[in-house]
N, C-alpha and C positions, 0 to 999 in steps of 0.2 A: 783286350778281348773279353768282353762281358756279354751276358745275355740280357736283353731288355724286351719288355712286353707292355702294351697299352691296349685297353679294351673299353669300348662303350657299348653296353648291351641293354636288353630290356628286362633282364632277370639278374639275380645276384651273380657276381663275377669272381668270388673268392676261389671257388673250386677250379674255374677256368684258368685263372692266373697260376694257381698252384700246379695244375697239370702242364701248363705251358712252360713253367720253370723246369719241371722234370725233363721235358724234351730238350731244353736248352742247357741242361746241366753241364754238358761238355765245354761250354764257353766260360765256365767259372765255378770253382769249388770252394772258394775262400769264405763267402758269405752269401746270404740271400735275404730278400725282403719284399714285402707286398704292402701297398697302400691302396685302400679303397675309399671312395667318396660316396657319402649318403647326403645328398643335397650339397651344402657348403661345408660339411664336416668331414674331416679325414680320420680314418682309422689306420694305424700302422703297426706292423710287426716285422722285425728283422733280427738277424743274429748271425753268428759265425758258424761255418760248416756247410754241409750239403743240405739241399732243399728238404729232404726227408727228415733231417735232424733238427731243422730250425722251427718247423711248424708242427704244432699239436692240435688236437681237436678243439681245445679251449681257445687257442689262438685264432683258428679259422672262424669260430662263432662270432668273434668280435669284428671280423673284417666284412662288415655289411655294406651294401651299396651296389649299384648297377654300373659303376665306372671304376677303373683302377689301373695301376701300373705295377710292374714287378721287375726285379733285377737279381741276377746272380753274378757275383763279383769275382773277378780275376785281377789281383792287384798288380798295377804297373807303376803307380806313382803313390808316394806316401807310405805309411807303415802298413805292412801286410797284416799285422796283428791288431790293428786299432778297430774296435767296435764302432767308434764314432764315424769311421769312414765307410761302414756298410751302407748300402743304398737300398731304397731311395733316400735322398736328402731333402730337408725341409727348411723353408724360411717363411716368415709370416708378415713381411713388410716389402712392398706396400700391399701385396695380396698374399694369401696362403698359397704357396707353390711347393710341389714335390717334384723331384726330378731323378731320372735314372739315365746314366751316361755310359756309352761304350766308346772307347777311344782314349786319346791322350792329347791335352793341350800343350803345344810346344812353347807358348809364351805365357805360361801360368804365373811365373814369378813377376813379370811386368804387370800383368793384369791384377795380381794381388796388391801390388803397390798402388796402382791406379784406383782400385776399389777403396783403399784406405784413405788416400790423400785427396782424391777428387770426388768420389761417390759417397764417402762417409759410410762405407759398409765394412763390416768386420768378418774375416774368415777365420774359423776356429781350428781347422785341421790342415794337414799337408796335402789334402786331396785336390787335384785339379778339377774334379767334378763339383766340389763346393764353390770353387772359383767360377765355373761356368754357370752354376745356379744363381750366384749373386750378380753376375753380369746380366743374365736374363731378367732377374728381378728389377735391376736398375733400369734396363731398357724398357720394360713394361711400364714402369713408373713414368718414364719420359714420354712414352707413346700414349698413355691414357689421357682421357679427357676428364679432369678431376680425378676421381677414383673409379671411373667407368671404362670398361673395355668392350670392344667389338672386334670382329675378325680383322678389319683393316689395321686397327691399332696393334693387335697381336702380331700381324705380319711385319709391321714397321719395327716392332721390337726385335723380331728374329733377324731382320736386316741389320739392325744395330749390333746384334751378337756376331753376325758374319763379318762386319767391319772390324770388330775388335779382336776376335778370337782367331788363333792360328792352330793348325794341327788337325787331328781327326776327331770327329764327334758325330755319333748318331744318338739322338736324344728322344726320350718320351717324358712328358711332364703333364701335370694336372694343375689347373688354376681353380682354386676354390670358388664354387658358384658359377663357373663358366664352362669348363670342359677340358678335353684332352688335346694336347699339343705335341706334335712330333716334327723333328727336322733333322737334316743331314748336312754335314759340312760341304762347302762349295766344290770339293774334289771328290766327294762320294767315296771316301776311303773305306769306311766301315759300312757294312750292309744294313739295310732297313727296308722292310716290305710291308705292304698294307693288304689286308684281306677283308672280305665282307661275307655276311651270312644273312640271307633273306628269311625272315620269319613272318608269321601271321600278324604280329604286332608292329612290324617295321624292320629296318635294316640294322644289323649289329656290325661293328667294325673292330678289327683286331690288327694291331701294328706290332711287328716282331723283328728280331734280328735275322731270322732265317725262315724261309717258307715252310720248312718242316713243321714248325709250330702251328701254322695255319692248317696244314694237312691233317695233323693228328687231332686238332680241335674242331674239325668240321667246317672250316672257313674256306672260301674260294680265294685264290690268289688274284688280286686285281692288278697290281703292278708294284714295282719298286718305288720308293720315295726317291725323287731325282736329287742329284747333288745341288745343294743350295735351296731346295724346296722346303716349304713348311706346310704341314697339314694340321687343320684345326677341326675338331668334331665337338659340337656343343652337347649339352646334356640331353637334348631331344634327338640326337643322332643326325643333325644337319652337318653336312660335309663341306668343308672349304679348303682350298689349296691355293698357293701362290709361290712363284719363284722369287726368292728374297735375296739372292746374291747377284752382284753386278756382272761377274764374268765366271759363271760356273764351268768346270771342266769335269770330265768323267775319268777318274783314275782309281778304280777299285783296287783294294789290296790283293795282290796275286797270291799271297800266302793263305788267304781264305780258301782258295781252290786246292792248294797243295796239301793243307793240313787242318786248318782251323774248323772249317764248316763240316757239317754232316754230309755224307755223300748223297743223301736223298733230298738235299736242298737245291733250290734254284736261286741264284743270286745274279741280279742285273741281267736276267734272261739267259743265264748260263747254267747248265746242269753241272753240278759239282762232280757227279759220278761220271758223266761223259768226258769231262776234262781229264779226270784221272785215268780213264781208259786210254785217251789219246797220249797222255804222258808216257804210258807203258809202250805204246807203239813207237813213239819217237826215241825212247831209250833203247828199244830193240834195234832200231835203225842205226843208232850210234854204235852199239855193240857189234853189229854185223859189219859196219864200215871200218871201225877203228880197233876192234878187239876180237877179230875172227879167230885168233890163235887160242882163245880161252877154251879149255876142255870142260864144258859145263854139263853135269849129269842131271841136275834138277834145279828148278826155280822155287824159292820159298819166300813168302811175304813175311814182313814184320807186322803182325796184326795191330790195328785194324785198317787204318787209313790207306795203307799201301796195297791192299788186296786187289782193287781193280787194275792198278798199274801192273802188278806182278802177273795177273792172269793174262792180260793182253800181251805183255812182253813174252811170256812163255809160248803163247799161241803163235805169235809172229815168228819166233825163232824155232818153232817146232820142238820144243823141249817139254818134258814132264813138269807139271805144276803140282806141288804138294803143300799141305799144311804141316809145317814142321814145328810150330810153336802153339801151345795152348795158352790162352789168356785168362787170367783170373780177373773177372769183371768187377770185383769188389775193391780193386786197387785203383787209385786215381791216375790220371794222365801224368806221366813222369815229366813231360815237357813243362807243365805249368806248376810243378812242385818247387818250392823255394829250397835252395841249398844243395850243393853237390852231393853230399853224403846221403841225404834223403832220397835224391833221384837215383843214385847208384844202388842203394839197398832195395828200392822199390822195383827195379828192373827184375831182380831175381824172384821177388814175391809175385810179380805181375805175369811173367812168362815162364813156361816150362817147356823144355825141348822134348820132342818125340824121337828117341834115339834111333829107331829103325829108318827114319827118313834122312839121317845124316851119316850113319856108319859107312865108312869106306867110300864116300861119295865126294865129288867136287861140287859144292853147292853155291848157287848165286842167291844171296839174300837181297831182297828189294825192300827199301824203306822210302817213306815219302820225302824225307829230308834228313840232314845231319846238322845239328845246331851246336851243341856243346861237345858232342862226341861221347859223353858218358854212357848213354844208352847203347850206342853202336858198339863201343868197346866191350861192354858186358855181353851183348848178344853174340858177337863174333867168338868170344871165349866160350860161351855156352854151346855154340855149334861145334867147336873143337873138342870140348869135353864130351859131346855126344858122339864123337868118332869121325867127324868130317876130315877128309884128306886135305882138301883146300877149301878156303872160304873166300869167295869173291863178294863184293858189296856194291850195290847199285843204288843211287839216290835219284828219285824222280824229280828232284829240284836241283838247281845249281848250287855251288858252294855258298854258304851263308858267311859272308866276310865283313859285313858292316852292321852297326847297331840299328835296331828298329826303334823309332821314337813315336810311333803312331798307335801304340796300344798292345804290342807283343812283348813278352818278357825276355828280350835279349838285348838289353840296353848297352852293354859294354863290350868292346872289341876283345878284351882279354879273356872273355868267357867263350868266344867263338873259335872252334878248333880250326876253321879254315883260314882265319886271319893270319897272314904272313907265312902260310905253308903251301907247298905244292901238293898236287893230288897224291903223288907217291909218298910224301911226308905224312899226309893225313892218313893214308893207308897203313903206314907203319904205326902211327899213333893209336889207331883202333885195332891193330893186329890183323888186318885183312891182307890176303895175297894180292889182290887187285881192287882198286876203287874206281868206279865209273860214275861220273856226275852227268846229269842232264845239262844241256846248253840253254842259256837264258833265252836266246832267240827262239829255240824250239819250244820252250815252255810258254812263252808269250803267244806263239802261233797256236799251240794246243788249246789255250783258253779262248783266245779271240776267234778262232775258227768256229766255235759253237755259237757265238753271237758276233758277226762281223761288224756290227755297229759300234762295238767297243774295241779300240785298237791300242789304247794306252792304259797302263796299269802302274800302281804303286809298287815298285820293285827295289826299293832302297836297300833292303838287307842283302841283295845280290850284287848290286852295282854302285851303291853309295849315292844315287841320285834321289834327292828328297823333293817331292813334287810341290810342297808348300813354299819352297824357295827361301826359307828363313833359318835353315839349319847350318850352323857354322862349326868350325873346329873347336871354337871356344865353348859353344853350347854342348857339344859331345863330351868335351873334357869335363864340363861341369856335371853332366849326367853321370859320368863314370866316377867322379869324386864323390857324388852323393850316394851312389850305389855302394861304394866302398865303406862310406861312413855308416850306411844302414846295416851292412853286414857286420861291421864291428860292433855297432850298437846292439844288434840281435845277439851276438855272441856274449857280450857283457851281461845282457838281460838274462840269458840262459844260465850263466854262472851264478848270478844273484839268486835266481829262482832255485837252483840246486842247493845253494848255501841255506836258503830259507827252509827247504824241505829237510835237509840234514839236521838243522837246528830243531825243527819240529819233532823229528823222530827221536832225537836224543832227549 
C-alpha cells in the first residue's frame, strides 16, 4: 500500500507533486521521493520519513521540469530500513527509466533469477519494485526499433510485463525523452485513477492512487485506469491508451474500502465513504438479528476510518452516537507501524478516552477491522479504565484470517489474531464482553451495491482465495520464514546499534 503520482503539465510540477504526496501520506510513511524531467534529464530527491521531513526548499529548487512522478513508501517486501529501496527507482539501460510501484509481485524471486540468467540484468536490492523496473526496461528494449520508441512499442512492452509478472501492481514511470507511462495489473487489485486539467496552454494530466489527490490539486477525475490497461502521455501532453492484457478481470482489493483509502476518494466508481456507511447499516442488521440481547447504551467509533460505519450503525439501531476517543494526529497509523511493541505503545500516544462518555455505561466500540488485535486490546482496556461497565466490540470487516500477499503488511498467519480462533476466543483475547464481526457476503454487497458493474473483489485476507491463482502453501510458508528472518535481523541490528552507542558514550 503505497501512494503514487504522475503528472504531465505546462508549468513546473515540483510543488504539485509535493502537495499530492501530502494528500496520499496515509498510504505510506516510511519514505518519499520525487523525480522530475526537464527534457531528457531527470532530477531526483528521496529519503526516509514523512513527506514534510524529506523535502526542503533547497531540494525543491532542484526538481525542475514540467513532468514528474512521486511516491510515498509503505514497506511490504525487502528491508523497511533500506534507503536504497526508497522510490522512485532508476535504471539507465536501455533508456533512462524511473518507476514508482504500489503493490507486491508474488513471483519476484523467479523473475529475479530470470533477469540474471536470461536478460543479463542485475537487481541490487530485495525490492520487488526494482524487479518490476528491470522487467519493464528489458521489455522496452525488446519492443524498441533500434533505440527508438513510440506508443505502440511501449504498449507491447507493457504487454510483456503482464505476461511475466504476477501479483498486484499499479505503476507510474517516466521514460527519458519520451513521456509518462502508467499501468495497472490485469486484476486491477491496487487502485489507479487519471485526471485532467484544461488550461489556456493545453491539457494537463495527473495520475494518482486515489481520486482525492485529483480533487485537492484541482484536476477533474476522468476515469480509473482499467485492469491491464496502459496509459502513455508524451511530453507534449498527447494521450494514448491501450488494453495490454490478454484476459483482464476486475478484482479490486476490498480492504481499500474497509481501511486503506481515504473516505473522500472514489475508487473504480465506488465512493469509499458510501461503502463505509453501508457497512454500518449491515452491521446494525446483524446486531439486531443475532445480538438483540445486548444492552448497549452508546456507540463510540475508533477514529478515524470507522466513523461513517459507527454513525450509520447508531442511527439504524436508534442509539446515541458519541465521540469517546480524541486522536493525536501527529502519531502515525498504528496498522502500518512495524513491530508489536511500537504499535502497542503508539495506541496510548495516539488515542485518549473522554471519561464522561464511558463512565457506568455499556459501550459498543466500532472499528473498521481487527488485524493483529494489538490496537483493539489496548482500546478495550482504555474504555474499562475510563469507567465502562461493559465493552462490546464490532468490526465493520470480517475476521482477517489469512495472509495478504498483494501489498498490505499482514503477511504471516501467526500475526493475525483471528487465525485459528473463534469469535468468542478473540473477544477474550482483546478483553471484550462481546465481539461482532461483519459477514463477508454483506461486506461484498455493501461495496458492489455502490457500483453494480463490479461484483468480484480481492478478498483473500478474509477467505484465503487468491485471485492471481499462483499462491501455494509453500509460497506462504516462504513468506512467513522470510518475515521471521527479517524480524530477527532487525533485532540483531538494533542490539548492534545500541552497543555502538554505548561504546561512543563511554
